[in-house]
N, C-alpha and C positions, 0 to 999 in steps of 0.2 A: 725057592728058586724054580722048582719044578712047576709050581702054580703059575708063575710068570711066563714060563715057556708055553704052557697050555693056552693061556690067554692070548698070547701073540699069535700062536698057530690059528686059533679060532678067528681072530681078526683078519688074518690073511685070507682064510677060507671064505669068510663073509664078503670081503672086498672082491674076491675073484668071482663069487657067485653073482654079486650085483653087476659086475662088469659083464659077466656072461649073459645076463638078462637084458642088457641095454641094446636090444635089437627091435627093429620095427616089424610090421606084419609081414614084410617081404624078407624077413630074416637078414636085414641089413643092419649093421651095427650103427648105433646112434653115436655120433661124435660127442665128445665132451663139450658142454656149453659153458663158455667163460662168462663171467659177469661183465656187464657193460662197463666200458671205460668212462669214468666221470671226468670231464674236462672242466677245470675251474675257469670261469669267465675272466678274461683279461680286463682289468679296469681301464677306463679311458684315461689317457694322460692328463695330468693337471695343467692345462694350458691357461695361464692367467688371462682374464678378460682384457680385451683391447680398450683402454681408456683414452678417449679423445679429449685432450685438455682443451678447454675453451680458450680462444685467443682473443686478445683485445684487437679492436679495429684501429688500423693506422691509416690516417687520411693524409697522403702526401699531396700538398697543395702545389699545383703547377702555376708558375708565374712566368710571363713572357718578358724576357730581358731585352726589350726593344725601345725603351725610352718613353713608351706611351703610358697613360694613366691605367693602372691595373685594378682599380677599385672594383668595378662590376664583375670582372673576370674572377677575382678572388671571392667576392661575395657569393657568387653562384655556387662555388665549391663549398664554402662554409655552411651554406644553407642545407647541405646534405649530411652534415655531421650528426651522429646519433649520440645519445647519452651512454656513458659507460655504467659500471656498477661499482659498489663499494670495494668489491674484491678484484675487479678487473677494469681499470680505467682505459678509456679510449685516448688516442693520441692524434693531435693535429701537428704535422711537421711542415715548416716553411723552409724553402731552400736558401742557400747562401746567396747573398747579393744585396744590392741597393735598389729599391723599387719606388717609383712615384705612385702615391695613392692619395689623391686630393679629395676624394669623396665624390658622390654623385651630385655634382654642382648643378647639373641641368634640371634634375627632378627634385633636388633637395638643397636649394641654394644657401640656406643658413646652417646647414649641417645638423638638422634636428635628429636625423637618424645616425649621426656619427659617420665616420669612414667605414668602420666595421662594427655593426651593432649585433650583439649576441645575446639572445633572450632564452632563459630557462635551461641552459645547458648544464649538465651535471656529470661529475666524475670524469673530467677530461683534462689532459695536460696539453698545453699549447707550447710547442718547442720550436725555437728558431735555430739557425745555424749561421751565426754572424749575419743575421737577417736585419736589414734596415728598411724601414718604411718612412717616407718623407713627403712633406707638403711643400709647395712653392710659395704659398701666400695664405693669409687668413681667409676665412670663408666669406667675410663681408668687407666692404671697402673701408678705407680710412675715413674717419668722420661719422661713422654710424653711431647709433645711440641706444643705450639700454632703455631709456624712458619711453621711446616710441617703438620698442620691441623689434629693433632692427639689428640687434647684436648677434654675434655668432654663438651657436650652440654645438659646434662640431667637436666631438671627442674622437680621438683616433681609434681606440678600442673601448667600446661602450658595453659593459656587461650589466644585464638586468635580470634579477631573480635567478641567478646562477648558484650552484652549490658545488663545493669540492672541485674548484677549478684553479689550476696553477699556470702561470705564464712565465716563461724563462727564455733567456738568450735571444731577446729581441731588442732592437734599438729603434726609438721613434725620434725623428728629427722634425722640428718646425722651422719656420723662417725667421725666428727672433734670435738671430745669431751674430749680430754686429754690435760690438761694444759701443754703447751709447748712441747707436743709430738704429733706425727702424726701416723695415722694408718700405720702399717707396720714397725714401729720402732723396735718392739720386736715381737717374735713369738706369744705372747698372744694377741697382737693387730692386728694380721694379719689373716683375714678370710682364710679358707681352699681353697677357689676358687680364691684367689687373691695373687699375689706376689708383695710385696711392697718394701720399702726402707726407709732410715732414712729421717727425716724432717730437712734439713739443714737450714731452715729459721724460726725456732721456736722462740717464745718470751715467756719467763716464765710467767705463769699466763694468757695466752691468747691462742686462737685457732691458728692453723697453717694456713699459706697462701701459695697456689701454683697457679701460673698463669693458668696452664692447668686444674685446677679444679674450677676456680673462677666463672664459669657460672652455677654451680650446685645450683640454687636458690630453695627456698622452694615454692614461688609463683611468677609466671611471667605473666604479663598482656601486651599483644601486640595488638595495634589497637583496644583497648576496650573503651567502653563508659559507664560511671556510674557504675563502678565495683570496688570491693575492698574487704578487709578483716576487720572483726570486732571480737575481742575476739578470736584470734588465738595465738598459741605458736610455736616458731621455736627454735630448739636447735641443734647446732653443724653441720649446713650445711656448705659446702665448699665455697658457693657463697654468695648471698644476701638473707636476709629474704624475702623481697618483691622487685621485679624489675618491672618497668614500662617503656615502650618504644613503638616504632612503626617500622614496616617494610614496610607498604603500605601507610598509611595516617597519623593518629595521635591517641594517646590515650587521652581521655578527661574525666575529673572529676573522677579521681582515688582517693580512700581513704584508709587509714590505721588507724584503731582506736582500742584503748583499748586492745592492744596486747603486748606480751613479746617476745623479740628476744635476745637470749643469745648465745654467742660463734659462731657468723656468721663469716665465713672465709674471707669475703670481707666487704661489707657494710650491715648495718641493713636494710636500704632502699636506693634504687638507682633509679633515673630517667634519662633516656638517651634521644635519639632523639625523638623530637616531642611529648611532653606531655603538655597539656594545662588544668590546673585545678587540683590542688592537695590539699588534706586535710590530714595532718599527726597529729593526736591528741590523747593525753592520752595514749601514749605507753611508754614502757621501752626498750630502746636499750642498752643491757647489755654486754659490753666487746666484741663488734665486732672488728675484727682484724684491720680494717682500719677506715673508717668514720662511724659514726652513721647514717648520712644522706648525700647522695651524689647526686648533680644535675650536670650531666656531659654529654652534647650533644657530639656526635662523630665528627661532622664536622661543618663548618661555616654556613650551612643551617639549622642545628638542633636547637631546642629550648626546654626550660623548662620554663613555664610561669604560673603566677597566682597560687602561692603555699602559703599555710598557714601551718606553723609548730608550733603547740601550745600545751603547757602544757605536754611536754614529759620529760622523764628522758633520757638524752643523755650521757651515760657513755661509752666513747670511749677509745680504746687503743691508737689511734693516734689523730684523729680530730673529734669533734662532728659534725661540718657542713663543708662540702667541696663543692665547686662549680667551678671547673676548666674545663678542656676540651675546646672545641670550641663552637661557636654559642651563641645564646641569652639565658640568664638566668635573667629574669626580673619580676618585680612585685612580690617580695618575702617578706613574713612576718614571722619573727622569734619571737615568743611571749611567754613569761612566761614559759620558759623551765629551767629545772635544768640540769647542764652539768658538765662533768669532762673529763680530758684527756689533750691533747696538745693544740695547738692554737684553740680558740673557732671557728673562721670562717676564712677560706681561700677561697676567691672568686675572679674570674676574668678569662677572656679569655686567654688561654695559647698561642694563636697566638700572638707573640710579634710584628709581622710586620703589619698585617691588623686585629687588634682585633675587635670583635663585640662590639657595643655600648650598654652595659648592663645598666639597670636603675631601679630606684625605689625599694630600699630595706628598710624595716623597721625592726630594731632589738630593741626590747623593753621588759623590765621586766624580763630578764634572769639572772640566778644566778649560779656562779661557786661554786663547792663543794670541789675542791682540789686547792692546790697552783700551780701556773704556773710560771716556771722560764726557760727562754730560750733567746738566742740572737734574736730570732724572736719576733714579736709583738704578743699580744694575739689575735688580729684580723687583717687580712690583706685584702685590697680591691684593685683590679686592673681594670682599664678601666671600671669603674662603676660610674654612676652619680645619684645624688639625693638619698643619703644614710642618714637615720635617725637612730642614735645609742643613745638610751636614757633609763634612769632608769634601767640600768643593774648593777649587782654586780660582779666584777672581782677580783680575788685574785692574783694579779701580784706580784711576789716576788721582794723585794727590793735588792736582792743579785745578780741579773744578769742585763740584759739590761734595765729593767724598761720601755720597750716600750709598750704602751697601744694599739695603733692602727697605722697602716700604710695606707695612701691613696696614691696610685701609679697611676698617670695619670687619676685621677678621676675628672670629670667635674660636672657642675651643682651646686645645692645647697646641701651641705653636712653638717650635724649637729651632734655634739657630746654634749649631754646635760644631766646633772643630773645623772651621773654615779659614782659609787664608784669603783675606780681602785686599792684600797689598796696601794701597793707599786709602782704601775705604774705612771710614771710622764711625759712621752713624747708621743706626737703625731707627727709622721713623715709625711711630705708632699713631695712627689716626683712628680714634674711637675704637681701639682694639683693647680687649680685656687684659691679656698678658702674653708675654713671650719669654720663654726660657732661653737665655743667652749665656753660653759658656764655652771656654776653650778656643776662642777665635783669635786670629792674628790679623791686625792688632786688636786689642781689646775694644769691643764695640760700645759706643755710648748710645743709650736709649733716649730718644727725643719724643716727647708726647705732643702731638698736634691735634687738638680736638676741633671738630666742626662747631661753628656757632649756630 
């Protein structure tokens, strides 16, 4: 204890001595020097970077509602539309209203450039708002000729080499709108700027057909990929509601959905040379003059492949499904459609000498809503192999030929199964190897008819 006291006293003495010696040369006491205060730096606040989201371009098309032809005014605006991207599509918006768009008849009298011709556009949505575009007359006079190249080539919307383009909520109206009568038949049906004539090929209750006006389609897709129409209307055009084909390479993955086509002068939908991939779904093809749907390559090298026709109303004047012409029409599925008109399906290469080997058709779950009576069969297939025809309802009249199906030079495995043909009793086989027939109502009788 005593030692601890001694040490403490010594420490105090030393401290006081040191303090006594903290003087400068002028005998002034030196103040205590405190250690510098270390200020920790304040970190910058974590402000998230400002991300400017890219925006798609919206092109609001202005249209003058003054009753004048708006073709060139709209064309000028469409020419400024740029491509979108896969992630960010650009948009063309048309205003609500009904607008006259006859085409540039002064500089393009036969409509070779269409009313609106759109080339190379990609990743764009074309959207109407109850928008109607109409013409008052065909682009060439009554009595023109295909043989002397005076026929019309005017399409209302003509898309060429486009990709990822969708058209919706637009209605196209032509002048083929009178039951069994044609524009020019009477003075009240003849526009002031056009001299017409009577329609000598009319059928009561349907639009008129003229070969020199048959290319006046509402929508035409050439050499396009991933393009189509969804929720559009077409009324009274002289050609097809929608046409797909190719002039350079092919059109691929074309679709027609949720749309109404009434009084088309030729087909409701047509696919010609070199189309691979079609979806035709949930449409109403309403009294087109010829076929509701037509797959018809122009030559032996042409093709229409990989098509699905599903859940449509196919109410035709003549044929719901046609697939003649030349070339390959294969991998076709006709599923769950309602139909009326003449023969349900007529399919086969028209080249009788060297026909193309078409193959793989599935016709399933379709239902006729009218009675069919004819010397022809309700469905006819030529030069096609591997056909499955099943679970369909046909109303074949028992008062005429009662022919359900004809297989004409059809190879492979063909099946007719679980169909209701009503009054139809016969399946004709012409130079056809074999057909599996089972579960049909009534039971079908096979008739062999070989060519001599």
